[in-house]
N, C-alpha and C positions, 0 to 999 in steps of 0.2 A: 212347944217348941215351933218356932217359925221356919217355914221353909224358905231357902235361899231364892232370892228373886233375880232372875238374870237381868243383866243391865246391857242393853245394845248400845255400843259406842259407834256412832256414825261420823266418819271423817269425810268431809267434802273438801276436796283439793281444787282450787281454782287455778286454772293455767291462763294466764293473761298473755296473749300476743302483743309484744310491743315492738313496734316497727322501728328498726335502727336505720336512721337516715344518715348516709354519708354522702359527700360531694363526689360526684363522678366528673372528672375532668376529660373532656374530649376536644382535641384540637385538630385542625386541618390547615394546610398552607394553601393559599390562592395566589396565582401568578397571571398577570396579564402582560400583553405588549404595550409600552409606552405609558399606560396610565391604569388607574382602577377602572374596571368595566371596559377595558380596551380589548384589541383582538386577542383571541385564544388560540390562533394558529397562524403559521406561515407556511408558504408552499415554495419548495425547490423544484423546478422543472428540468428534467433531463434534456439535453440537447437531443437531436434526432440521430445523431452518428454513434451514440454509445454502444459499443460492442464488447464482448467477452472473448477472447480468444482461447481455444482449447489448448493451444500451446503456451499460453502464459503461466508463468510460475505461481504456485500457491503463494498468498501474500502480496500479490501485485495489486496496486491501487488502479481500478478499472476506470474510475471516474471521481472527480472531485469538484465540487462547487467553488465559484469565487468566494472569497470571505465574506461572511454575513455579519454586519454590525446591527446590533438592537439593544434597545433600552427595555427594561422590564420593571414592573412594579409588582412586589410580592408582600402579602400580609399573613399574619398568623396570630393565633391566641397566645403564643409564648415566643420567646426568642429562639431562632433556630437557624442553621445554615441551609443554603439553597444548593441543589445539585442538579447536574444532567442525569437522566436515565436513558441510555441507548436502547432502542427497540423495546419499549416498555411493554408491548403486547407480546412480545417474544414470538413474532411471526416470520416466516421465512419471506425473504424478498425475492428469491429466485434460486435456481439450482446452483450450488457451488458459490453463491454470493452471500455477502453479510453488509449490512449498513454500519457505518461508523461515523464519528465526528472528529474533527481535528480542532484541539482546544489548547492554546498556548504552545503550539508546535508539536504536540503529540496526538496520535491517533488513539481513539478509545472505542471500545465495542460493548455489546451487551454484557459479556463476561466480567467487565470491569465494575459492575454495579454502580453505586453512586459516585459520580464524578463531581468533586467539589467546584462550584463556579467562583469560590472565594468570597460570595456575598452572604452576609449574616443578617437576617431580620431583626434589627435591634433599635429601631426607632419607635418610641411610644406615641400612640395617637390617643384618640378619645376612649377607644375600647379595644383597640388591637395593636400589635406590633407590626411595623411596616418597614420597606426598603425599596429604594430606586436604585438600579445599578446597570452598568452597561458591559456587554460581552461582545466579543468577536469570535466567530468560529466557522468552519465549513463543514459541509455533509459530503461523505465519500462512500463508495461502494468498493469492497474488497474481495478479491478472490479468495475463498478459504478451502476450496477443494476442487476436484475435477468437474469441469463443466462440459455441457454437450458441445458437439460441433456444428450444431444447427438448431433453429427455432428462435423463440424470443419469450421474454417474460414481461408482462404488462404490470406495471406498478400505478396502483390508483390510491392517492392519498394515504400513503404508507407512513405510520408514525416513526419517524427517524429518531426523535428523542422527545422527552417530556420533563419539563421543570417540575421538581418536587422536593419534599424535604430529603435531607441528607440521611436522615433516620429510617426512612422507608418510603415505599412507592404505593401511590393510590392506583388500584387497578383500573377502576372506571371513573376516570375524573371528569367533573364538570365545570371546573374553573382553574385549570392549570394549562399553561401554554404547552402547545405540541407543534413541533417542527414536522411538516409533511413532505413527502417525496412522491413526485408524480412522473410518469414517462414510460418509456420502453426501452428494454435492454435486449439486444441481438446476440445471440450466440453464433460464433462462426469458428471455422476450422483452425485458422491461425497459421496459415502455410504460405510459402512462395515456391516458385519454380526456379531451379538454378539456370542461368543463361547457358544455352547450349555451347559446350566446348570449356565451360568454366569448372565443371566438375573434375576434370583431369587436364588442368592446364600446363602447357609446356612452355617455358620462357627460354629463348635461345639468346645468350650473351655473346657479343662479339669478341673475336680473338684480340688479345692485347699483349704487349711486350711485357715480360715478367718484371723488368725495371721499373715499370711504373707504379709496382706494388712493394718496392724495397724498403719503404718506410711502414712501421706498425700503425695501421688505421688509415693507409693511403688506400683510396678507392679508384676504380676504373671501370669503363665498360657499361655505364648506367643505361639501363633498359626499362622503358615504361610498360606497365601491364594494368590491367583492371580486372575485377571480378564482380559480378552482379546477380541479383534475383530479380524476378519479375513475376507478373500474375499474383501478387499478394493479396490475400484475403483475411481481413481482420488482423494485420499486423501493423503496428504504428512505428516500429524500428527494428533495425536489423543489426545484430552484433556479430561482427566477423572475428574470429580468433585464430591465430596462427601458432604453430608449435612445430618443433623439429629437434634433431640432434645437434646440440651445441658444440661449437669448436673447442678444443682442449684449451687453446691458448687465448681465446676470445669467446667467452660463453654467450655473448649476445649475437654472435654470427652462426650462420648454418654451417655445419660441418661439411667440408668437401670429401666426397667418396671417390673422386677420380685420383689421377697419378700426381698432380702437381702438389707440391708442398708449400707450406707456408701461406696458404691462400684458402680463404672461405668466401661464403655468399652473404652479402648483407641485403636485408629486406627493409624497406622504409616507407613511410607515408609521402605521397606525392606532394602534399600541401605544404608541410613544414619540415620535410625530411627527417622526421622523428623515426628513430630506429625501431623496428618491430623485432623484438628480441626472441631468439630461439629458445632461450631458457625460461621463457613465460613472464618476464617482467615487461610490462607496457607492451603486451603482445595482441591487444584486442582494439578493434575500432567500431564505434556504434554510429550507424548512419540513419537518418530518417526515411520513412517511406514516403515517396512522392510519386503521384500518378501510378499507384500500384507497384512501384519498384524502388530498388535501393542499390547503390554501387559503392566501391571503393576503389580509389586510384592509388597505385603504388609504383615503386620502382625497385629493380633488383641490380646488383652490381658486385664485382668482385672487391674484395678487401684483403689487404695484407695483415697477417696475423703474427709474423715472426720477424719481418724485416729482412729474410732471406728466401724469398720465393724461388721455386724452380718450375721450369716448363713442364707442361703437361695438361692433362684434361681436368675439368672441373664439373662435378655434378652434385647437386644438393637437393634435398626433399623437404618441402614445407607443407603440413597438414592444415588445412583450414576447417573449422568448425563454425557453423552458422546457428545462431540462437534467434528465434522469432520473439518479439516483445510486444 
């Protein structure tokens, strides 16, 4: 009897690593000013008198450059639209300030992301897609929050915007046009002093015959007056607004609290006799600051409101508010 003979079965498994090669597409957009290999930056210089008033409202445009017109050349490995990217480095330009660009009449900021230029790289060359296009824009500084009342911010080659693909932003570009901003912004309190006596101004109208006011809308006793501010710091213009209790029969006139009936007080601009209405319509005047001061010239007069005026006293109150801009 034969004994069983064990048979060893050896299985050798060969694992072969087969490299799978797949094409990897990588593309990037390049943009120069004027031509291929042209300038990669342009500088907007701030004028020496740019200041931010602490009294200026949030959203105010602190400064805006003249319109800048440029020709650009861009190329890419594929067709794609070109966009502006405002503040591509996401850096602060100054406390309470933000850079923006105005394009086709609209202001754009960093939060707007890719801002279409309207240009698409769609011309085929020997190895790349390319595009020449013209754009006009301006660079601006906008007040976005409270700003200090003193000090300054120095801006040196600050990237206001970068041209790039509309599909994404290259963080550290080497061949993408960047608009730079350089200069100094001063922070100022933005206040003026009211001229002595104008904070509680009393205007005395002359006595007139009640018959002169016997027609509705008839006026008499015109008296000139002016109010002014001075010693303005960081203020470009001043808005003077007036309000008061309107007359029941003529809401644009200021109500008489004296004893005469059918009579009110009309306040108007000296230049064009435009009515400053007590009821809030057309009740403000904006004047530029010149030599650190601004003023507004007015006149006050009686006005007939019913056609049946009676003799008596006339007294009205107009409240003035001043906004520094």
